[in-house]
N, C-alpha and C positions, 0 to 999 in steps of 0.2 A: 616745548614743543614736541606733541606725542611723537612716537613712532608710526610710519606708515602702516596701514593694515597688511598682514600677512597672511594669505591664504591657508589655513590647515588642511595638510593632504589626510584624506579618508584614508580608515584603516584597510588591509588589502583581505579579501576573503578567497578562498581556494576552494572550488566548486568543482568535480568530478563531473565530466558530461557523460550523458547517458542517452540514449535513444528512448522516449516514451516515457522518461521521466519530467520532473517540470522543467516547463519550454524555457529557452535561453531569456526571450523576453518578460515572461513572468519573473523570473528570478531578476533579471536587471530592471525593471518597473520598482520592486519590492525594494532593492538596492539605493534607490536613488535618494542621495544627501546620506546615506549613511554609510557606505561601504565600497569600494571597488574590487573588482569580479576579477579572478583569476581561473580559466579554465581547465581541467587536468584533464588530457585525452589520453587514454589506454588504448592498448591493441585489439580488445573486443568489441570499441564500440565508435569505430572510426566516424568521425562525420563526414558527407559529402560535400562536395566544393560550396555548394550555396551555403550551408550550416557553419562550415568554416569561415566564408567570409562572415557570417552574422556574427561567431563566436570573436573573432578580432575586432569588430566593430564596437560590441559589447563590452570589450577586456582582453587581459593579457593570456593567450595560449599557451599552456606549458605542452608538449610534447612527451609522452612516457611511454610512448609504443614499443620503442627498441630498448627498455630499460624494465629489469627484473625489478620487484619490489625493494629489494636490498638497495637499489642506487638511486630510488626515489628521492631520499634526504639531500643527498649530495647535488639532485638535479633544483628540486623543489627551495630547499634550504637557503640559497645564496640570495633568494627573491622576497625572503622575510614575511612570509604571511602573516596575519593575526589573526586568524582562525579558518577551520574547515568545516563545512557546512555537507552532508552527505543527501542525494535527493535518491537513491535507489538502496537496496540490498546489496549490490553486488558489490564485491571488491571492499566490502566493509571491514574485514579482518586486516587486510593489508594498508589501508586506509587508516586504520587505527595505531598500526605501527608507525606509520609517516607521522601521524601526530603526535606519536610519545618521542620520536627521534628529534621532535623540532620543539617540543616543547607548549604544544596547544593542547589548549582543554578539549578534552574529546572523550570519547568511552576507551576504555583498556582495551586492548585485543581481546581479553578473556569476555568481558561484556559485547565484544562485537560479534564474539561465536556465540553466544547465549542468544541475540537478536537476529542471528542468521541461519543458526543449525538447530531444528526441529527438537533432535535427542537433548542438547545441551540445553535446550531453553526448558524443557520440561524438567529435567534434572534438578535445573535451578530453584524454578518455581517449588517442586515437590519439597527439597531442601529446607525452603522459608517458609514451610508449612502451609502453603497452598493448595487445593485439589487440582488434580490432572486427572485426566482422562488414562485409563490403560494404554499401553503403544509396548510395538515390539518392532524390532528392526529386519529388514528383506534385503540382502545383498544381492541376490540374484535370483531372475525369472523363472531358471530352471531347476532349483531345487526345492523340489516339492515338498519333504518334509520337514526343510526351516519354514516353509509356507503354512504348512498344518502345525508346528510348533505356534507359529504367533496367533493363528487363529484361536489354539485353545488358550491361549496367555488373554488376549485382547476379547474375545467373544465378538457376537454379531449382535445387530448392524454395526459395520464398521466404516472407518476410511482409508484408504489408500493414495499416499500423496509424498513427492519427492522430500528428501531430507531436507535438503535443501532447494528454495524457490517459492514464489508465491504466486499472487492472483490465480489460483486455482487451478495453474497449470498442471497437467497430467494428476489430476484429482478425481478418484472414483470414488463411489456410494458402493460397498459392498453388503448384500443384504443374505449371500447363499456361500456356502464354500466353491462352488462352481464359477461364480461372477470372480472370486479373485485369484484362483486358476487362469479363469480367462483372461484376466486383467495383467498378470506376471504376464503369459506367453503373449501379448502383444505387445507389450514392453519391450520384449526381449527381440522379438522381430525387428521393431522398429529401432533396434539398438544403434543400428550405422543409418538410420532415415532420418527425418526431420527431428525425431525427439531421441537424439543422440546420449546415451549413456546416461537414463534417469535414474539409476540406481546409485545408493542404497535407498530403498522406499522404506515407509513409515507406516505399518498400520495402526491405527490408531480406534481408540473407542467410540462411536457416536456418542455424541451428547444428546439426551433427550429431549426432544420435541414438545414433552408434555407440561407448558407452561403456557396460561392464555391472558398474559396482563396487556399483553399489546394486541390492539383491536384490529381485525381485519381492516384492509388487505395486507397489513404490514407484517413484517419479519420477525421472529423472537429472537434475533442475534443483531448487534449495534456494533459501535467501534468507537472509542475515546480518543479524543485528539488531543494530545499534551506536548508542551515544551519543558523541558526538565536543565536545570543549573543548579549544582551541586544538592545540597538540600530540597531545594525548590520546585516541586511540582505543581505546575500552570495546566489546568485543564481548560482548553478552551471551549469544547464541543462535544457532546454527544450526538454522533450520527446514526439515523436510523437507516433503517432497509425495505425495500420490497422483496418478496421472498425470490430466491434466485431460481435461475433456468437449472435445468438438471445437467450434471449432477449438483454442481456447487456454484453457477456462473453469477457472477453480480447482474443484477437488472434495474438498479436503480438507490438511490442514496436521498438523505434529505437531513435538513441542518434547521432546526432543533428534531430531536427525535421526539416519540412522544410516552418515553418514560417521566414519572412524576414522584415527587417524594413519597415513602421514604425508599422506592426502587432506587431512585438517581443515586441518592447517597451510597447506596450497597456498592452500584456500578463503579463509581469515582474512587471509593475508597480500593476497591478490588486490581484498578486500573494502577492506582497510588502503591499499592503492595507489590504489584507485579515488576512495578521498574525498579523499586528498592532492592525487590530479591534477583534480579537481573545485574545489578551493581551498575544501573545507568546513571552517568554523570553531567552528560551536557549530550543534547539535540533533541530532537522530535520524535514524539512517539504516536503510533497508529496502533491501539491494542483493540483487538475484537474478542468480543465479548459474547457468548450465549447466555440467553435466560432459560433455565431449566429448572424440573421440579424441584429440585434441590436447592437452586438459587442460582446469583449469576457463578458462569465460570469461564475462565479465559481459555478460547481457542490459539489464538498465538498472538506475539506481540514484536512489530515491525520496528526497528530504528530509524523511521523517516516518518515525513507525512503520508498520508493517505492519497491515493490517487483522486484528481477532483477535488479532494476536500477543503485546499487554500479557495477556491473558485466560488463555491457554495457557501463558505464562511463567511466570505467580504460582502457576498448579494446579503445574507441575513442578518449580520450585525456589523459591518462596516470593517471589521478587523483583518491585518493581513497576518494570515500564520506564518505566510514566509519572512515576513519582516523580523517578526518576533525570533522564529529559529535563527534567522542570519545575527541578531543580537547577541540572543544566547551563545551563538559559535564565538562572538568577539567579547563575550567576558560582560553583557549585561545580563542579571537576572530578572526574570520574569516579576510583574507583582501579585502572583498569582490570586487575580482575583476570581478565579473558578470559570465557570459556563459563561459565555456570553451573551450578553442578554440582545435576542432576537424578535424583531418587531414584525417578521415574516416568515416565510418559512421557502429556503432554498432549495432546489435539488435539482439532480442529475438523474436524468432516464437512460436507459443502454438497453437496445434491442437484441436480443440472443437469437441465434439460430436454431432449431433441433438438432440433436445429437447426430443424426442420421445425414444431415445434410455437408456438403461439402462445396457448396459455391452457390452463390447468389444469381439468380436470372434475372429477377427485375423486382424493382421497388416502385411501389405507386403511392401516391398523395402524400408523399412527405411533404411536397411544397407546399400544401395546404396547412403544416404545424405551424411553421412560422408566425402564421397570423393569428393563432388560437391566442386568448388572454393569457397572462402569465409566461410565454415563453420567451424569451431572450435572444436564445442561438439554436439552431437546429444545423447537424454536421451529417455529412455521409461517411463513413467509414469503410464501409466497404460494399463499392455498390456495384452495380451486373457485371457479371463476368469476373468477378473476384472470387479467389478460393477461400472458403475458412475450413476449421477445424475446433470442435467442441474442446480437442486437447490443447488447445492454446491456453485454454480458460479465458479469461475476461477478454482476453485482447482481441480477438477476431469478432466482436459486436460488429451490426449493422449501422446502426446511426445512433445517435446521442442527441437528447432535448435539456438543454440548460435554462433555469427560469428562477420565479418567483413567485410565489401564490400566496393569498392571505393565512390561510391555515392549511392543518392535515386534512380536512373534508374536502377541500377547492383541490389539493394536491390527488386525493383518491380519486375524485371525479376527471382529472385531466389525464390521470394516466390510463384509465379506462377509455377517454376519449382518443389520444394517442394512438392506443393497440387497436381501437375500431376504425382509425382513420387511415392506417397504413398497411398496406396489401405487400408482404415480401415474397416472392416466389424463388423456391429452392431447388438445387438439381442435386 
């Protein structure tokens, strides 16, 4: 007589909770039948009461709010997680230390620093022989001599951005010397305000725009979405872009991009070389690349899935990037089949306000957009009465549109139709 069936308990995956990252619902759906979830909640991202109830409903919750990182292994270790998946850049170095203490496959603390510190990242890329933009560190907004030395080293035009952080937050385009000094003075004034202590800042060479491989209205930069497990780098997709709002705020993404061979091969090879240069062992990568007159160049590498990427990739190809990242974190290597076959173009449009705007007065016409062919979802993010500030980077967009269209020509036409149909008044 055979033994009765015994249900095998699914492995346990630890996931740090972060506001604005992948939603708990999206993570839970991707984990179905693959793993159980354990949410790590730290002091800097406390969920509200409703979100706390949701997290408990979807998995175990571990409160790390009152414990320094050195105590995390003692708290998390007895729960015996089988893997760790990060969904945000924040706290990645400390989480890498936790993974090392528990013997979980993850990136080393050194690699985590390379993925979250722009100065460290550029040094690692340069050491591997990859071309990197000239850069210099500025540690204070009041040291004019230091700023002048940075300008002499980097030249103009340039980009000023925080040494740590992403999503184009506090990222300035610098075309003249006076613009750098004005930006540094503004950052110094804001030191005790909403943008507390952004220093050190990095002044970086602006990579040339002189490249016409991608037809208008699309931008000449893109990103590669990858899953890494040991020596296997599986590039899931190349994501195209619409031109950004000033100075560098995202206005739209789409999968697949418009790049074709041999440029696609160059872009994928560069993304793989960057992963190896940074010592990436396990996890998801979002590698931003600019197409310049001298060929593709790495802008930056992020050790997580890019914002909005999983939804677009699933719409375009049926592939769950979240589930693949979870599988790698739990010890299953990807099959490295390369960019997934897409039969349509999935997109996400973001409406950004002008740099002078400090709030939204009204939004008219958005209700009509949901009825346009190819539109799957419309979301108002900053409605009438909301405050906005370009310095938050990508986060203060007014509304978003998600959907699928047959091809890139249809996408360009839809973007124009949305832009002409919605009128936003700012104050």
